PAGU-755093 format. One record per atom (N, C-alpha, C): residue in three letters; x, y, z. Coordinates in steps of 0.2 Angstrom, whole numbers, padded with zeros to 4 digits, always signed. Example, Ala and Ser with C-alpha at 12.3 -4.5 7.8 and 13.67 -1.06 7.14 Angstrom:
<recs>
ALA+0066-0028+0039;ALA+0062-0022+0039;ALA+0066-0016+0039;SER+0064-0011+0035;SER+0068-0005+0036;SER+0064+0000+0039;
</recs>
This chain:
<recs>
MET+0069-0061+0127;MET+0073-0056+0124;MET+0071-0049+0125;GLY+0073-0046+0127;GLY+0070-0040+0130;GLY+0071-0033+0124;ARG+0070-0028+0124;ARG+0068-0022+0121;ARG+0073-0021+0119;GLU+0078-0022+0115;GLU+0083-0020+0113;GLU+0083-0015+0107;ARG+0086-0012+0104;ARG+0086-0006+0100;ARG+0086-0009+0092;PHE+0085-0013+0090;PHE+0083-0016+0083;PHE+0080-0013+0079;PRO+0081-0013+0071;PRO+0081-0009+0066;PRO+0071-0015+0066;LEU+0067-0011+0065;LEU+0057-0013+0064;LEU+0058-0014+0057;ILE+0055-0021+0054;ILE+0053-0022+0047;ILE+0044-0022+0049;LEU+0041-0017+0045;LEU+0035-0018+0044;LEU+0031-0023+0037;ALA+0030-0029+0037;ALA+0030-0033+0032;ALA+0024-0032+0030;SER+0021-0023+0028;SER+0013-0022+0025;SER+0015-0016+0021;ALA+0011-0014+0018;ALA+0011-0007+0012;ALA+0006-0002+0016;SER+0002-0005+0021;SER-0004+0001+0024;SER-0001+0008+0027;PRO-0004+0010+0025;PRO-0002+0018+0028;PRO-0005+0018+0035;ARG-0011+0015+0036;ARG-0013+0015+0043;ARG-0008+0014+0047;ARG-0006+0008+0047;ARG-0003+0001+0051;ARG+0005+0007+0052;LYS+0008+0008+0046;LYS+0013+0014+0048;LYS+0012+0020+0051;GLU+0006+0024+0051;GLU+0006+0031+0055;GLU+0005+0028+0063;ILE+0004+0022+0065;ILE+0001+0020+0071;ILE+0008+0019+0074;LEU+0012+0015+0072;LEU+0020+0015+0072;LEU+0024+0022+0075;GLU+0022+0026+0068;GLU+0024+0033+0068;GLU+0021+0037+0076;ALA+0015+0035+0076;ALA+0011+0039+0081;ALA+0015+0039+0090;HIS+0019+0030+0090;HIS+0022+0029+0096;HIS+0026+0028+0095;GLY+0031+0032+0091;GLY+0040+0034+0091;GLY+0044+0029+0088;PHE+0039+0026+0083;PHE+0046+0020+0080;PHE+0044+0023+0073;THR+0050+0020+0069;THR+0050+0022+0062;THR+0053+0017+0058;PRO+0047+0014+0056;PRO+0046+0005+0052;PRO+0049+0007+0046;ILE+0056+0001+0044;ILE+0056-0001+0038;ILE+0050-0005+0034;ILE+0049-0002+0028;ILE+0043-0002+0024;ILE+0044-0011+0019;ILE+0044-0015+0021;ILE+0045-0019+0016;ILE+0039-0025+0016;PRO+0035-0022+0010;PRO+0028-0026+0009;PRO+0029-0034+0007;ALA+0025-0037+0009;ALA+0027-0046+0009;ALA+0022-0049+0003;GLY+0018-0045-0001;GLY+0014-0047-0007;GLY+0015-0053-0008;ILE+0012-0057-0005;ILE+0009-0066-0004;ILE+0004-0065-0008;ASP+0003-0071-0010;ASP-0004-0072-0010;ASP-0009-0076-0004;GLU-0013-0073-0001;GLU-0019-0073+0004;GLU-0023-0081+0003;ASP-0023-0084+0000;ASP-0026-0089+0001;ASP-0022-0094+0007;LEU-0027-0098+0010;LEU-0029-0102+0013;LEU-0026-0108+0010;PRO-0024-0113+0015;PRO-0024-0119+0013;PRO-0029-0125+0009;GLU-0029-0127+0005;GLU-0034-0133+0004;GLU-0036-0137+0009;GLY-0042-0134+0009;GLY-0045-0139+0015;GLY-0046-0136+0023;ALA-0041-0130+0023;ALA-0040-0129+0030;ALA-0047-0126+0032;ASP-0048-0129+0038;ASP-0052-0127+0044;ASP-0051-0123+0050;PHE-0049-0116+0047;PHE-0047-0112+0053;PHE-0053-0107+0057;THR-0052-0106+0061;THR-0057-0102+0065;THR-0054-0093+0061;PRO-0057-0089+0062;PRO-0056-0082+0062;PRO-0050-0079+0065;GLU-0046-0081+0070;GLU-0041-0080+0074;GLU-0036-0083+0071;GLU-0037-0090+0070;GLU-0031-0093+0066;GLU-0029-0092+0060;THR-0035-0088+0057;THR-0034-0087+0049;THR-0031-0079+0049;THR-0032-0075+0055;THR-0027-0070+0053;THR-0020-0070+0055;VAL-0020-0076+0061;VAL-0011-0077+0062;VAL-0007-0081+0057;TYR-0012-0085+0052;TYR-0007-0089+0049;TYR-0006-0084+0044;LEU-0009-0080+0042;LEU-0007-0075+0037;LEU-0002-0069+0038;ALA-0003-0069+0046;ALA+0002-0064+0047;ALA+0009-0066+0046;GLU+0009-0074+0049;GLU+0014-0078+0049;GLU+0017-0078+0042;MET+0013-0080+0038;MET+0014-0080+0031;MET+0020-0071+0028;LYS+0017-0068+0029;LYS+0019-0061+0027;LYS+0026-0059+0030;ALA+0026-0061+0036;ALA+0033-0061+0041;ALA+0038-0066+0039;GLU+0036-0070+0035;GLU+0041-0077+0034;GLU+0041-0076+0028;ALA+0038-0072+0024;ALA+0041-0071+0017;ALA+0045-0064+0017;VAL+0044-0062+0019;VAL+0049-0055+0021;VAL+0057-0057+0024;PHE+0057-0062+0028;PHE+0061-0062+0032;PHE+0065-0069+0026;ALA+0062-0074+0022;ALA+0066-0073+0014;ALA+0071-0070+0012;THR+0067-0064+0011;THR+0071-0060+0008;THR+0077-0056+0010;LEU+0078-0055+0016;LEU+0080-0052+0017;LEU+0090-0056+0016;GLU+0095-0050+0017;GLU+0101-0051+0015;GLU+0106-0050+0022;PRO+0108-0056+0025;PRO+0111-0057+0031;PRO+0116-0048+0033;ALA+0120-0047+0028;ALA+0125-0044+0026;ALA+0123-0037+0029;LYS+0115-0034+0027;LYS+0112-0027+0028;LYS+0109-0028+0035;TRP+0111-0034+0038;TRP+0103-0031+0046;TRP+0111-0035+0052;PRO+0115-0032+0053;PRO+0122-0034+0056;PRO+0122-0035+0063;VAL+0115-0032+0065;VAL+0116-0034+0074;VAL+0107-0037+0075;GLY+0106-0039+0067;GLY+0099-0043+0066;GLY+0093-0038+0066;CYS+0086-0039+0067;CYS+0080-0034+0065;CYS+0075-0038+0069;THR+0071-0035+0068;THR+0062-0039+0071;THR+0057-0037+0065;ILE+0054-0042+0063;ILE+0051-0041+0057;ILE+0043-0042+0059;LEU+0038-0039+0058;LEU+0032-0039+0060;LEU+0027-0038+0054;GLY+0022-0043+0054;GLY+0017-0048+0048;GLY+0012-0046+0052;VAL+0007-0042+0050;VAL+0001-0041+0052;VAL-0006-0043+0046;ASP-0011-0047+0049;ASP-0018-0048+0045;ASP-0023-0045+0050;THR-0029-0042+0045;THR-0032-0038+0050;THR-0041-0040+0046;ILE-0045-0044+0051;ILE-0052-0045+0046;ILE-0055-0042+0050;VAL-0062-0041+0047;VAL-0069-0039+0050;VAL-0074-0046+0049;PHE-0076-0046+0057;PHE-0079-0056+0057;PHE-0085-0053+0061;LYS-0092-0055+0057;LYS-0098-0053+0055;LYS-0101-0059+0054;ASP-0103-0068+0058;ASP-0107-0071+0054;ASP-0102-0077+0049;ARG-0098-0071+0046;ARG-0092-0075+0041;ARG-0087-0069+0041;ILE-0082-0070+0039;ILE-0076-0067+0037;ILE-0079-0063+0032;ILE-0079-0056+0032;ILE-0080-0051+0029;ILE-0071-0047+0027;GLY-0070-0047+0021;GLY-0065-0044+0017;GLY-0067-0038+0015;LYS-0061-0036+0009;LYS-0061-0029+0006;LYS-0066-0028-0001;PRO-0070-0023-0001;PRO-0074-0026-0004;PRO-0073-0024-0012;THR-0077-0027-0017;THR-0076-0028-0022;THR-0077-0021-0027;GLY-0081-0019-0024;GLY-0085-0014-0028;GLY-0090-0011-0026;GLU-0093-0005-0027;GLU-0100-0001-0024;GLU-0104-0005-0021;ASP-0107-0010-0025;ASP-0112-0012-0022;ASP-0110-0018-0019;ASP-0105-0022-0017;ASP-0102-0024-0010;ASP-0101-0022-0005;ALA-0098-0014-0004;ALA-0096-0010-0001;ALA-0103-0010+0004;LEU-0107-0008-0002;LEU-0114-0006+0000;LEU-0119-0011+0005;GLY-0119-0017+0001;GLY-0120-0023+0006;GLY-0115-0024+0013;ILE-0110-0024+0012;ILE-0106-0026+0018;ILE-0108-0018+0024;LEU-0108-0015+0024;LEU-0111-0010+0029;LEU-0117-0012+0029;ARG-0123-0012+0026;ARG-0131-0015+0027;ARG-0128-0018+0033;ALA-0127-0027+0030;ALA-0126-0032+0036;ALA-0121-0028+0042;LEU-0117-0023+0044;LEU-0116-0020+0048;LEU-0120-0017+0054;ARG-0125-0013+0050;ARG-0131-0008+0054;ARG-0132-0011+0059;ASN-0135-0008+0064;ASN-0138-0008+0072;ASN-0135-0016+0073;GLY-0129-0018+0074;GLY-0128-0023+0078;GLY-0119-0023+0079;THR-0117-0027+0082;THR-0110-0029+0084;THR-0107-0032+0079;HIS-0101-0032+0078;HIS-0096-0035+0075;HIS-0088-0036+0075;GLU-0084-0041+0073;GLU-0077-0039+0077;GLU-0073-0041+0073;VAL-0068-0036+0075;VAL-0061-0032+0070;VAL-0056-0039+0073;ILE-0052-0043+0069;ILE-0048-0047+0073;ILE-0041-0046+0070;SER-0036-0045+0073;SER-0029-0045+0068;SER-0026-0051+0072;GLY-0020-0053+0069;GLY-0017-0058+0069;GLY-0010-0056+0069;VAL-0005-0056+0072;VAL+0003-0054+0074;VAL+0007-0060+0073;CYS+0012-0059+0068;CYS+0020-0063+0068;CYS+0025-0057+0070;LEU+0028-0058+0075;LEU+0033-0056+0075;LEU+0042-0059+0076;ILE+0044-0058+0072;ILE+0050-0063+0070;ILE+0056-0059+0073;LYS+0059-0061+0077;LYS+0064-0056+0080;LYS+0071-0061+0077;THR+0077-0057+0076;THR+0082-0061+0072;THR+0087-0057+0075;GLY+0093-0063+0077;GLY+0101-0061+0079;GLY+0105-0062+0075;ASN+0113-0059+0076;ASN+0118-0056+0071;ASN+0118-0062+0067;PRO+0117-0062+0061;PRO+0120-0067+0056;PRO+0125-0071+0058;ALA+0123-0078+0055;ALA+0127-0083+0057;ALA+0128-0087+0050;GLU+0137-0089+0048;GLU+0134-0094+0043;GLU+0131-0091+0036;GLY+0131-0084+0037;GLY+0128-0083+0031;GLY+0120-0082+0029;ARG+0117-0083+0035;ARG+0111-0080+0037;ARG+0108-0078+0042;LEU+0102-0074+0041;LEU+0100-0073+0047;LEU+0098-0080+0053;LYS+0097-0078+0060;LYS+0095-0081+0064;LYS+0087-0079+0065;VAL+0083-0083+0067;VAL+0078-0083+0070;VAL+0080-0084+0078;VAL+0078-0079+0082;VAL+0080-0081+0089;VAL+0073-0080+0093;GLU+0066-0077+0091;GLU+0062-0080+0095;GLU+0057-0078+0088;LYS+0052-0080+0089;LYS+0045-0079+0085;LYS+0037-0080+0088;ILE+0035-0073+0090;ILE+0028-0072+0093;ILE+0023-0072+0089;LEU+0018-0074+0090;LEU+0011-0075+0087;LEU+0004-0075+0091;PHE+0000-0069+0089;PHE-0006-0070+0092;PHE-0012-0066+0090;SER-0017-0067+0093;SER-0025-0063+0088;SER-0025-0057+0095;ASP-0028-0051+0092;ASP-0033-0048+0095;ASP-0039-0046+0094;THR-0044-0046+0097;THR-0050-0045+0096;THR-0053-0039+0098;THR-0056-0034+0094;THR-0061-0028+0097;THR-0068-0029+0093;THR-0073-0027+0098;THR-0080-0027+0095;THR-0083-0021+0095;VAL-0086-0021+0089;VAL-0089-0014+0089;VAL-0097-0014+0087;ARG-0100-0008+0089;ARG-0106-0008+0089;ARG-0109-0003+0084;PHE-0111-0004+0078;PHE-0113+0002+0075;PHE-0120+0003+0075;GLY-0122+0010+0074;GLY-0130+0011+0075;GLY-0133+0013+0068;ASP-0140+0015+0069;ASP-0142+0014+0063;ASP-0140+0020+0057;TYR-0140+0019+0050;TYR-0138+0024+0046;TYR-0142+0022+0038;THR-0142+0026+0035;THR-0148+0025+0031;THR-0142+0022+0022;ASP-0146+0020+0017;ASP-0142+0017+0014;ASP-0139+0025+0008;GLU-0142+0029+0009;GLU-0139+0036+0005;GLU-0135+0038+0010;GLU-0135+0038+0016;GLU-0127+0038+0019;GLU-0122+0035+0019;ILE-0124+0026+0017;ILE-0117+0023+0016;ILE-0115+0025+0008;LEU-0121+0027+0005;LEU-0116+0028-0003;LEU-0112+0034-0002;ALA-0116+0039+0002;ALA-0113+0045+0000;ALA-0105+0045+0005;TYR-0105+0040+0009;TYR-0099+0039+0012;TYR-0094+0037+0008;ILE-0096+0030+0006;ILE-0091+0025+0002;ILE-0089+0029-0005;ARG-0093+0035-0007;ARG-0092+0038-0015;ARG-0085+0046-0012;ALA-0086+0047-0005;ALA-0082+0052-0001;ALA-0077+0048+0000;ASN-0077+0045+0001;ASN-0069+0039+0004;ASN-0069+0033+0001;PRO-0067+0031-0003;PRO-0065+0024-0007;PRO-0063+0020-0002;PRO-0069+0014-0001;PRO-0067+0009+0003;PRO-0065+0003+0003;TYR-0060+0005-0005;TYR-0058-0004-0008;TYR-0052-0007-0004;ASP-0047-0004-0001;ASP-0042-0006+0003;ASP-0044-0008+0009;LYS-0051-0007+0012;LYS-0052-0008+0018;LYS-0056-0013+0021;SER-0054-0018+0025;SER-0061-0024+0027;SER-0064-0019+0030;GLY-0073-0024+0028;GLY-0079-0021+0032;GLY-0081-0014+0028;SER-0076-0012+0023;SER-0078-0006+0019;SER-0077+0003+0024;TYR-0075+0001+0028;TYR-0074+0008+0033;TYR-0069+0009+0038;ALA-0067+0016+0040;ALA-0060+0017+0043;ALA-0066+0020+0048;ILE-0064+0018+0054;ILE-0067+0020+0060;ILE-0064+0027+0062;GLN-0059+0029+0059;GLN-0055+0035+0060;GLN-0057+0043+0056;SER-0062+0040+0052;SER-0066+0045+0045;SER-0070+0049+0050;ASP-0076+0051+0045;ASP-0081+0052+0046;ASP-0087+0047+0050;TRP-0085+0042+0046;TRP-0090+0036+0047;TRP-0089+0034+0055;GLY-0085+0037+0059;GLY-0084+0035+0068;GLY-0089+0039+0070;ARG-0095+0042+0068;ARG-0101+0045+0071;ARG-0106+0039+0070;HIS-0106+0033+0067;HIS-0110+0029+0068;HIS-0108+0023+0073;VAL-0103+0025+0075;VAL-0100+0019+0079;VAL-0102+0021+0089;LEU-0108+0015+0090;LEU-0111+0017+0098;LEU-0105+0016+0103;SER-0101+0010+0102;SER-0096+0007+0106;SER-0089+0004+0101;VAL-0086+0004+0105;VAL-0080+0000+0105;VAL-0075-0004+0111;ASP-0074-0009+0111;ASP-0074-0015+0117;ASP-0068-0019+0114;GLY-0061-0013+0118;GLY-0056-0016+0116;GLY-0050-0010+0112;ASP-0046-0012+0110;ASP-0040-0008+0110;ASP-0043-0005+0101;ILE-0045+0001+0100;ILE-0047+0006+0096;ILE-0041+0005+0088;GLU-0037+0003+0091;GLU-0030+0004+0086;GLU-0032-0002+0083;ASN-0032-0007+0086;ASN-0035-0012+0080;ASN-0040-0013+0075;VAL-0044-0008+0075;VAL-0049-0007+0072;VAL-0047-0005+0066;ILE-0041+0000+0065;ILE-0039+0005+0063;ILE-0034-0002+0060;GLY-0031-0005+0062;GLY-0025-0011+0056;GLY-0020-0011+0062;LEU-0019-0010+0069;LEU-0013-0014+0071;LEU-0015-0013+0079;PRO-0015-0020+0083;PRO-0016-0019+0090;PRO-0011-0017+0094;PHE-0010-0011+0093;PHE-0002-0009+0097;PHE-0002-0009+0104;GLU-0009-0010+0108;GLU-0010-0011+0115;GLU-0005-0018+0117;ARG-0009-0023+0114;ARG-0006-0028+0115;ARG+0002-0029+0111;LEU+0002-0028+0106;LEU+0010-0028+0101;LEU+0016-0023+0106;SER+0014-0018+0109;SER+0020-0015+0112;SER+0023-0019+0118;ALA+0022-0024+0120;ALA+0026-0027+0124;ALA+0031-0030+0121;HIS+0031-0032+0116;HIS+0036-0037+0111;HIS+0039-0032+0106;LEU+0038-0027+0106;LEU+0042-0024+0102;LEU+0049-0021+0106;PRO+0053-0020+0098;PRO+0060-0016+0100;PRO+0059-0010+0103;ASN+0064-0004+0105;ASN+0064+0003+0107;ASN+0063+0005+0102;PRO+0058+0010+0102;PRO+0059+0014+0095;PRO+0065+0020+0094;
</recs>
């Protein structure tokens, strides 16, 4: 399927993902998935499999809500899930102490930022329902190295920039970026959307 001009639905309320898409000329329609992000009981997923599973869940949840009559030429639904990984999956901090502990753990070393992506491309509605023409699943990993910093610097940062909606407790595009020694991979992936790899699969903006 080529890069036809179809509406692009972002299955996320993340302002950072929206901003990345807009910076590249897209005007996404925002329909947050609102799913329970628990993994299946007994699942033994790798970090990459975890992100892809959750991204697919988000895209599928939004797909299930779409009314065919509103999408006469079809659409593209984009689901994304991003995690930070260092020895374990590091989620969003639950409070100041948790954010402090996370950034301590990331100090003077490398960690991975992994995004899973699910794209569902639909065609013309048929028999009263949207038809899935193509589903694309992949993950992308960026390795980030932090330098040294003090607990006082961590506390000053998280109090000035509450990180409670951010996996890993930081935003690389904020002033915390001064502690980054290197980025191996797509820096936009660290912000929340692996656009470099994703772009080949998106419709024209």
